[in-house]
N, CA, C and O atoms as a GROMACS GRO file, in nm:
protein
  384
    1MET      N    1   1.770   0.394   1.523
    1MET     CA    2   1.770   0.338   1.368
    1MET      C    3   1.609   0.427   1.332
    1MET      O    4   1.526   0.470   1.412
    2LYS      N    5   1.610   0.431   1.191
    2LYS     CA    6   1.454   0.523   1.124
    2LYS      C    7   1.336   0.430   1.111
    2LYS      O    8   1.339   0.321   1.055
    3GLN      N    9   1.251   0.473   1.158
    3GLN     CA   10   1.121   0.372   1.089
    3GLN      C   11   1.124   0.400   0.941
    3GLN      O   12   1.173   0.501   0.893
    4SER      N   13   1.062   0.292   0.865
    4SER     CA   14   1.023   0.303   0.735
    4SER      C   15   0.878   0.246   0.719
    4SER      O   16   0.874   0.126   0.744
    5TYR      N   17   0.777   0.294   0.689
    5TYR     CA   18   0.647   0.239   0.660
    5TYR      C   19   0.623   0.222   0.528
    5TYR      O   20   0.666   0.318   0.464
    6VAL      N   21   0.559   0.117   0.446
    6VAL     CA   22   0.479   0.034   0.336
    6VAL      C   23   0.345   0.044   0.404
    6VAL      O   24   0.297  -0.012   0.502
    7TYR      N   25   0.287   0.165   0.290
    7TYR     CA   26   0.123   0.169   0.358
    7TYR      C   27   0.065   0.109   0.173
    7TYR      O   28   0.123   0.069   0.072
    8ILE      N   29  -0.085   0.138   0.217
    8ILE     CA   30  -0.208   0.140   0.136
    8ILE      C   31  -0.303   0.205   0.165
    8ILE      O   32  -0.355   0.211   0.276
    9LEU      N   33  -0.343   0.272   0.045
    9LEU     CA   34  -0.478   0.358   0.086
    9LEU      C   35  -0.577   0.321  -0.016
    9LEU      O   36  -0.550   0.288  -0.131
   10LYS      N   37  -0.675   0.329   0.027
   10LYS     CA   38  -0.807   0.292  -0.056
   10LYS      C   39  -0.835   0.420  -0.124
   10LYS      O   40  -0.873   0.512  -0.051
   11CYS      N   41  -0.820   0.450  -0.292
   11CYS     CA   42  -0.878   0.585  -0.319
   11CYS      C   43  -1.055   0.537  -0.352
   11CYS      O   44  -1.127   0.438  -0.340
   12SER      N   45  -1.064   0.700  -0.406
   12SER     CA   46  -1.230   0.705  -0.370
   12SER      C   47  -1.309   0.642  -0.473
   12SER      O   48  -1.430   0.640  -0.451
   13ASP      N   49  -1.265   0.588  -0.585
   13ASP     CA   50  -1.268   0.512  -0.672
   13ASP      C   51  -1.247   0.381  -0.638
   13ASP      O   52  -1.273   0.291  -0.719
   14GLU      N   53  -1.218   0.366  -0.566
   14GLU     CA   54  -1.216   0.164  -0.486
   14GLU      C   55  -1.073   0.123  -0.532
   14GLU      O   56  -1.034   0.010  -0.504
   15SER      N   57  -0.988   0.215  -0.604
   15SER     CA   58  -0.866   0.100  -0.633
   15SER      C   59  -0.797   0.150  -0.525
   15SER      O   60  -0.829   0.254  -0.468
   16TYR      N   61  -0.667   0.052  -0.484
   16TYR     CA   62  -0.540   0.066  -0.402
   16TYR      C   63  -0.447   0.134  -0.457
   16TYR      O   64  -0.448   0.140  -0.580
   17TYR      N   65  -0.330   0.210  -0.376
   17TYR     CA   66  -0.218   0.286  -0.381
   17TYR      C   67  -0.136   0.210  -0.255
   17TYR      O   68  -0.166   0.205  -0.136
   18VAL      N   69  -0.044   0.164  -0.312
   18VAL     CA   70   0.074   0.103  -0.206
   18VAL      C   71   0.182   0.235  -0.223
   18VAL      O   72   0.181   0.308  -0.322
   19GLY      N   73   0.263   0.248  -0.123
   19GLY     CA   74   0.349   0.356  -0.148
   19GLY      C   75   0.468   0.298  -0.027
   19GLY      O   76   0.473   0.181   0.012
   20VAL      N   77   0.536   0.380   0.008
   20VAL     CA   78   0.672   0.358   0.107
   20VAL      C   79   0.729   0.530   0.132
   20VAL      O   80   0.753   0.624   0.055
   21THR      N   81   0.736   0.513   0.274
   21THR     CA   82   0.790   0.638   0.353
   21THR      C   83   0.859   0.624   0.480
   21THR      O   84   0.845   0.520   0.544
   22SER      N   85   0.949   0.741   0.532
   22SER     CA   86   0.977   0.730   0.649
   22SER      C   87   0.906   0.841   0.736
   22SER      O   88   0.960   0.871   0.842
   23ASP      N   89   0.792   0.904   0.700
   23ASP     CA   90   0.755   0.987   0.747
   23ASP      C   91   0.590   0.988   0.762
   23ASP      O   92   0.532   1.096   0.754
   24LEU      N   93   0.514   0.863   0.784
   24LEU     CA   94   0.354   0.822   0.718
   24LEU      C   95   0.248   0.938   0.778
   24LEU      O   96   0.133   0.936   0.736
   25THR      N   97   0.282   1.028   0.865
   25THR     CA   98   0.196   1.143   0.901
   25THR      C   99   0.223   1.219   0.734
   25THR      O  100   0.160   1.209   0.629
   26ASN      N  101   0.304   1.268   0.761
   26ASN     CA  102   0.301   1.377   0.633
   26ASN      C  103   0.302   1.353   0.491
   26ASN      O  104   0.274   1.439   0.407
   27ARG      N  105   0.339   1.218   0.460
   27ARG     CA  106   0.298   1.129   0.353
   27ARG      C  107   0.172   1.132   0.337
   27ARG      O  108   0.128   1.147   0.223
   28LEU      N  109   0.093   1.122   0.436
   28LEU     CA  110  -0.047   1.132   0.406
   28LEU      C  111  -0.118   1.234   0.375
   28LEU      O  112  -0.200   1.255   0.285
   29PHE      N  113  -0.059   1.329   0.505
   29PHE     CA  114  -0.127   1.490   0.467
   29PHE      C  115  -0.097   1.553   0.318
   29PHE      O  116  -0.176   1.631   0.265
   30LYS      N  117   0.043   1.503   0.247
   30LYS     CA  118   0.092   1.515   0.103
   30LYS      C  119  -0.041   1.480   0.009
   30LYS      O  120  -0.109   1.561  -0.053
   31HIS      N  121  -0.062   1.313   0.019
   31HIS     CA  122  -0.142   1.278  -0.051
   31HIS      C  123  -0.305   1.339  -0.058
   31HIS      O  124  -0.369   1.344  -0.163
   32ASN      N  125  -0.356   1.382   0.075
   32ASN     CA  126  -0.522   1.384   0.127
   32ASN      C  127  -0.569   1.549   0.029
   32ASN      O  128  -0.677   1.587  -0.017
   33THR      N  129  -0.392   1.630   0.030
   33THR     CA  130  -0.360   1.784  -0.020
   33THR      C  131  -0.376   1.802  -0.176
   33THR      O  132  -0.422   1.888  -0.251
   34GLY      N  133  -0.310   1.668  -0.189
   34GLY     CA  134  -0.304   1.734  -0.316
   34GLY      C  135  -0.140   1.757  -0.344
   34GLY      O  136  -0.100   1.784  -0.458
   35PHE      N  137  -0.080   1.749  -0.270
   35PHE     CA  138   0.072   1.815  -0.294
   35PHE      C  139   0.142   1.770  -0.406
   35PHE      O  140   0.214   1.855  -0.459
   36TYR      N  141   0.140   1.629  -0.470
   36TYR     CA  142   0.158   1.559  -0.543
   36TYR      C  143   0.099   1.531  -0.714
   36TYR      O  144   0.090   1.423  -0.773
   37PRO      N  145   0.064   1.668  -0.762
   37PRO     CA  146  -0.032   1.685  -0.879
   37PRO      C  147   0.011   1.580  -0.992
   37PRO      O  148  -0.069   1.573  -1.085
   38THR      N  149   0.116   1.502  -1.000
   38THR     CA  150   0.134   1.387  -1.092
   38THR      C  151   0.125   1.246  -1.051
   38THR      O  152   0.132   1.142  -1.116
   39CYS      N  153   0.102   1.279  -0.883
   39CYS     CA  154   0.049   1.078  -0.828
   39CYS      C  155  -0.078   1.033  -0.864
   39CYS      O  156  -0.182   1.098  -0.867
   40TYR      N  157  -0.059   0.903  -0.893
   40TYR     CA  158  -0.187   0.820  -0.912
   40TYR      C  159  -0.299   0.854  -0.811
   40TYR      O  160  -0.416   0.835  -0.844
   41THR      N  161  -0.262   0.911  -0.670
   41THR     CA  162  -0.385   0.966  -0.625
   41THR      C  163  -0.442   1.098  -0.610
   41THR      O  164  -0.519   1.138  -0.522
   42PHE      N  165  -0.393   1.161  -0.711
   42PHE     CA  166  -0.439   1.340  -0.690
   42PHE      C  167  -0.609   1.363  -0.703
   42PHE      O  168  -0.696   1.422  -0.640
   43ASN      N  169  -0.599   1.289  -0.809
   43ASN     CA  170  -0.781   1.281  -0.890
   43ASN      C  171  -0.823   1.160  -0.850
   43ASN      O  172  -0.878   1.085  -0.931
   44LYS      N  173  -0.798   1.112  -0.684
   44LYS     CA  174  -0.867   0.994  -0.619
   44LYS      C  175  -0.865   1.038  -0.501
   44LYS      O  176  -0.831   0.948  -0.426
   45ARG      N  177  -0.891   1.163  -0.431
   45ARG     CA  178  -0.934   1.160  -0.342
   45ARG      C  179  -1.078   1.218  -0.301
   45ARG      O  180  -1.139   1.301  -0.368
   46PRO      N  181  -1.129   1.154  -0.166
   46PRO     CA  182  -1.021   1.125  -0.070
   46PRO      C  183  -0.961   0.988  -0.029
   46PRO      O  184  -1.040   0.896  -0.048
   47LEU      N  185  -0.861   0.957   0.013
   47LEU     CA  186  -0.797   0.838   0.042
   47LEU      C  187  -0.842   0.778   0.170
   47LEU      O  188  -0.942   0.829   0.220
   48GLU      N  189  -0.803   0.709   0.211
   48GLU     CA  190  -0.808   0.617   0.314
   48GLU      C  191  -0.714   0.529   0.340
   48GLU      O  192  -0.689   0.438   0.262
   49LEU      N  193  -0.628   0.554   0.498
   49LEU     CA  194  -0.524   0.454   0.485
   49LEU      C  195  -0.572   0.344   0.556
   49LEU      O  196  -0.607   0.356   0.673
   50VAL      N  197  -0.578   0.211   0.479
   50VAL     CA  198  -0.608   0.086   0.520
   50VAL      C  199  -0.533  -0.027   0.546
   50VAL      O  200  -0.582  -0.137   0.567
   51PHE      N  201  -0.420  -0.003   0.545
   51PHE     CA  202  -0.245  -0.111   0.588
   51PHE      C  203  -0.149  -0.020   0.568
   51PHE      O  204  -0.141   0.056   0.472
   52TYR      N  205  -0.050  -0.031   0.693
   52TYR     CA  206   0.061  -0.015   0.680
   52TYR      C  207   0.127  -0.083   0.815
   52TYR      O  208   0.082  -0.093   0.930
   53ALA      N  209   0.269  -0.134   0.747
   53ALA     CA  210   0.369  -0.180   0.843
   53ALA      C  211   0.498  -0.130   0.864
   53ALA      O  212   0.548  -0.075   0.765
   54GLU      N  213   0.534  -0.131   0.917
   54GLU     CA  214   0.669  -0.079   1.018
   54GLU      C  215   0.799  -0.140   0.983
   54GLU      O  216   0.827  -0.250   1.031
   55PHE      N  217   0.882  -0.080   0.906
   55PHE     CA  218   1.007  -0.161   0.890
   55PHE      C  219   1.133  -0.083   0.965
   55PHE      O  220   1.105   0.036   0.975
   56THR      N  221   1.266  -0.115   1.022
   56THR     CA  222   1.354  -0.044   1.016
   56THR      C  223   1.465  -0.060   0.927
   56THR      O  224   1.572  -0.005   0.953
   57ASP      N  225   1.448  -0.136   0.812
   57ASP     CA  226   1.535  -0.133   0.732
   57ASP      C  227   1.443  -0.082   0.606
   57ASP      O  228   1.347  -0.149   0.566
   58ILE      N  229   1.491   0.068   0.536
   58ILE     CA  230   1.444   0.100   0.420
   58ILE      C  231   1.437  -0.022   0.311
   58ILE      O  232   1.346  -0.058   0.237
   59THR      N  233   1.548  -0.062   0.327
   59THR     CA  234   1.580  -0.145   0.161
   59THR      C  235   1.458  -0.268   0.157
   59THR      O  236   1.406  -0.303   0.052
   60LEU      N  237   1.432  -0.310   0.252
   60LEU     CA  238   1.343  -0.432   0.326
   60LEU      C  239   1.210  -0.358   0.294
   60LEU      O  240   1.125  -0.418   0.228
   61ALA      N  241   1.190  -0.246   0.332
   61ALA     CA  242   1.023  -0.144   0.314
   61ALA      C  243   1.009  -0.146   0.125
   61ALA      O  244   0.908  -0.178   0.061
   62ILE      N  245   1.141  -0.104   0.071
   62ILE     CA  246   1.124  -0.105  -0.044
   62ILE      C  247   1.095  -0.211  -0.132
   62ILE      O  248   1.028  -0.214  -0.235
   63GLU      N  249   1.159  -0.297  -0.072
   63GLU     CA  250   1.148  -0.443  -0.139
   63GLU      C  251   0.978  -0.480  -0.124
   63GLU      O  252   0.904  -0.531  -0.208
   64LYS      N  253   0.955  -0.444  -0.018
   64LYS     CA  254   0.807  -0.496   0.004
   64LYS      C  255   0.696  -0.436  -0.077
   64LYS      O  256   0.601  -0.489  -0.134
   65GLU      N  257   0.740  -0.291  -0.064
   65GLU     CA  258   0.616  -0.204  -0.148
   65GLU      C  259   0.610  -0.288  -0.306
   65GLU      O  260   0.509  -0.315  -0.371
   66LYS      N  261   0.722  -0.312  -0.333
   66LYS     CA  262   0.745  -0.367  -0.499
   66LYS      C  263   0.657  -0.452  -0.476
   66LYS      O  264   0.550  -0.428  -0.531
   67GLN      N  265   0.663  -0.549  -0.412
   67GLN     CA  266   0.597  -0.706  -0.452
   67GLN      C  267   0.482  -0.666  -0.374
   67GLN      O  268   0.401  -0.744  -0.423
   68ILE      N  269   0.408  -0.593  -0.277
   68ILE     CA  270   0.244  -0.615  -0.290
   68ILE      C  271   0.205  -0.474  -0.435
   68ILE      O  272   0.083  -0.455  -0.430
   69LYS      N  273   0.267  -0.388  -0.541
   69LYS     CA  274   0.223  -0.355  -0.560
   69LYS      C  275   0.200  -0.448  -0.680
   69LYS      O  276   0.119  -0.406  -0.763
   70LYS      N  277   0.251  -0.557  -0.702
   70LYS     CA  278   0.203  -0.655  -0.793
   70LYS      C  279   0.102  -0.761  -0.779
   70LYS      O  280   0.050  -0.821  -0.873
   71TRP      N  281   0.074  -0.783  -0.640
   71TRP     CA  282  -0.030  -0.832  -0.611
   71TRP      C  283  -0.177  -0.815  -0.641
   71TRP      O  284  -0.230  -0.704  -0.647
   72SER      N  285  -0.239  -0.925  -0.659
   72SER     CA  286  -0.388  -0.907  -0.723
   72SER      C  287  -0.473  -0.791  -0.598
   72SER      O  288  -0.443  -0.750  -0.487
   73ARG      N  289  -0.565  -0.776  -0.673
   73ARG     CA  290  -0.623  -0.707  -0.528
   73ARG      C  291  -0.691  -0.781  -0.465
   73ARG      O  292  -0.722  -0.722  -0.361
   74ALA      N  293  -0.746  -0.908  -0.468
   74ALA     CA  294  -0.787  -1.024  -0.395
   74ALA      C  295  -0.654  -1.034  -0.288
   74ALA      O  296  -0.665  -1.086  -0.177
   75LYS      N  297  -0.596  -1.006  -0.312
   75LYS     CA  298  -0.430  -1.042  -0.192
   75LYS      C  299  -0.361  -0.894  -0.147
   75LYS      O  300  -0.276  -0.884  -0.058
   76LYS      N  301  -0.412  -0.788  -0.222
   76LYS     CA  302  -0.393  -0.664  -0.111
   76LYS      C  303  -0.486  -0.674  -0.002
   76LYS      O  304  -0.460  -0.636   0.112
   77GLU      N  305  -0.626  -0.739  -0.049
   77GLU     CA  306  -0.745  -0.734   0.040
   77GLU      C  307  -0.727  -0.806   0.176
   77GLU      O  308  -0.753  -0.779   0.294
   78ALA      N  309  -0.661  -0.930   0.096
   78ALA     CA  310  -0.672  -1.007   0.248
   78ALA      C  311  -0.548  -0.992   0.317
   78ALA      O  312  -0.531  -1.071   0.410
   79LEU      N  313  -0.449  -0.901   0.291
   79LEU     CA  314  -0.343  -0.813   0.382
   79LEU      C  315  -0.394  -0.690   0.447
   79LEU      O  316  -0.322  -0.624   0.522
   80ILE      N  317  -0.484  -0.668   0.426
   80ILE     CA  318  -0.589  -0.493   0.475
   80ILE      C  319  -0.638  -0.585   0.568
   80ILE      O  320  -0.620  -0.537   0.680
   81ASN      N  321  -0.703  -0.720   0.575
   81ASN     CA  322  -0.792  -0.776   0.642
   81ASN      C  323  -0.716  -0.860   0.738
   81ASN      O  324  -0.763  -0.905   0.843
   82GLY      N  325  -0.628  -0.873   0.705
   82GLY     CA  326  -0.544  -0.943   0.831
   82GLY      C  327  -0.563  -1.112   0.802
   82GLY      O  328  -0.542  -1.190   0.895
   83ASP      N  329  -0.590  -1.145   0.715
   83ASP     CA  330  -0.602  -1.275   0.653
   83ASP      C  331  -0.482  -1.355   0.612
   83ASP      O  332  -0.453  -1.396   0.500
   84TYR      N  333  -0.440  -1.364   0.688
   84TYR     CA  334  -0.283  -1.403   0.591
   84TYR      C  335  -0.250  -1.530   0.610
   84TYR      O  336  -0.133  -1.563   0.587
   85ASP      N  337  -0.334  -1.616   0.650
   85ASP     CA  338  -0.392  -1.752   0.575
   85ASP      C  339  -0.428  -1.759   0.428
   85ASP      O  340  -0.413  -1.862   0.364
   86SER      N  341  -0.465  -1.673   0.388
   86SER     CA  342  -0.519  -1.678   0.212
   86SER      C  343  -0.406  -1.645   0.166
   86SER      O  344  -0.396  -1.716   0.066
   87LEU      N  345  -0.280  -1.560   0.178
   87LEU     CA  346  -0.220  -1.481   0.098
   87LEU      C  347  -0.157  -1.627   0.022
   87LEU      O  348  -0.182  -1.625  -0.098
   88VAL      N  349  -0.099  -1.721   0.055
   88VAL     CA  350  -0.041  -1.829  -0.011
   88VAL      C  351  -0.162  -1.868  -0.112
   88VAL      O  352  -0.140  -1.868  -0.234
   89ASN      N  353  -0.246  -1.890  -0.078
   89ASN     CA  354  -0.350  -1.939  -0.170
   89ASN      C  355  -0.374  -1.869  -0.325
   89ASN      O  356  -0.382  -1.923  -0.436
   90LEU      N  357  -0.381  -1.742  -0.287
   90LEU     CA  358  -0.400  -1.598  -0.356
   90LEU      C  359  -0.302  -1.631  -0.440
   90LEU      O  360  -0.346  -1.659  -0.552
   91ALA      N  361  -0.176  -1.640  -0.428
   91ALA     CA  362  -0.045  -1.660  -0.510
   91ALA      C  363  -0.096  -1.760  -0.603
   91ALA      O  364  -0.050  -1.759  -0.718
   92LYS      N  365  -0.165  -1.827  -0.577
   92LYS     CA  366  -0.164  -1.960  -0.693
   92LYS      C  367  -0.195  -1.921  -0.801
   92LYS      O  368  -0.287  -1.840  -0.794
   93LYS      N  369  -0.156  -1.942  -0.915
   93LYS     CA  370  -0.239  -1.908  -1.032
   93LYS      C  371  -0.307  -2.021  -1.090
   93LYS      O  372  -0.273  -2.140  -1.084
   94ASN      N  373  -0.433  -1.956  -1.160
   94ASN     CA  374  -0.484  -2.096  -1.226
   94ASN      C  375  -0.448  -2.070  -1.366
   94ASN      O  376  -0.456  -1.966  -1.431
   95PHE      N  377  -0.411  -2.182  -1.394
   95PHE     CA  378  -0.396  -2.198  -1.571
   95PHE      C  379  -0.484  -2.248  -1.655
   95PHE      O  380  -0.462  -2.265  -1.775
   96GLU      N  381  -0.586  -2.272  -1.598
   96GLU     CA  382  -0.671  -2.342  -1.658
   96GLU      C  383  -0.718  -2.258  -1.772
   96GLU      O  384  -0.803  -2.302  -1.850
   0.00000   0.00000   0.00000
């Protein structure tokens, strides 16, 4: 079964980019060399891989990528730092 990856890149402007690929090494090379001139990361190089997760089902990987893209910066950073206990609390909204 082919591996897929959800990854988070930290950009030079301190923002995060979330993506999905079946070839992580090649995708990182393309991001860092500016292969995709219309990509969000093109003008935000150099890039640093700060998180990735492996999946055996590309459909699940795509779902997780879409989910993480919607997360707040704080929640993404908790994931990056392996602070899984904080993820639930960071999902709660403050309606005050």
